[in-house]
C-alpha positions in Angstrom: 23.3 -20.7 49.3 20.3 -21.2 47.1 17.1 -19.5 48.4 19.0 -17.5 51.0 21.1 -15.8 48.3 18.0 -14.9 46.4 17.1 -12.2 49.0 18.9 -8.9 49.5 21.1 -7.1 47.0 24.0 -8.1 44.7 26.5 -7.0 47.3 24.7 -8.1 50.4 22.9 -11.4 50.1 20.4 -12.9 52.5 18.2 -11.9 55.4 18.5 -10.3 58.8 16.5 -10.7 62.0 15.2 -7.6 63.8 13.4 -7.2 67.1 10.9 -4.4 67.0 10.0 -3.0 70.5 9.5 0.2 72.4 7.2 2.9 70.9 6.2 0.7 67.9 2.4 0.1 67.5 3.1 -3.7 67.2 6.2 -5.4 68.7 7.6 -8.3 66.7 10.6 -10.4 65.8 10.9 -10.5 62.0 13.3 -12.0 59.5 13.5 -9.7 56.4 15.7 -9.2 53.3 18.9 -7.4 54.2 18.0 -4.4 52.0 14.9 -3.4 53.9 14.8 0.2 55.1 14.3 1.2 58.8 11.2 3.2 57.6 9.7 0.0 56.1 10.5 -1.9 59.4 8.7 0.7 61.5 5.7 1.7 59.3 5.0 -1.5 57.2 5.9 -4.2 59.7 5.4 -2.6 63.1 2.4 -0.4 62.2 4.1 2.9 62.9 4.6 4.6 66.2 2.0 4.3 69.0 -0.4 7.3 69.1 0.6 8.4 72.6 4.2 8.7 71.5 3.6 11.2 68.6 
């Protein structure tokens, strides 16, 4: 496993791919550590929610 296993948690190793679309400020396809939170996906990677959707 090597580098792949260095991401994530003790119980859940590796990464996961997410597609961010819809009301996000920036749409993207990202590969992130498996232990990332949905909040971090939306606000750190996608720039939050588009202004007109608030």
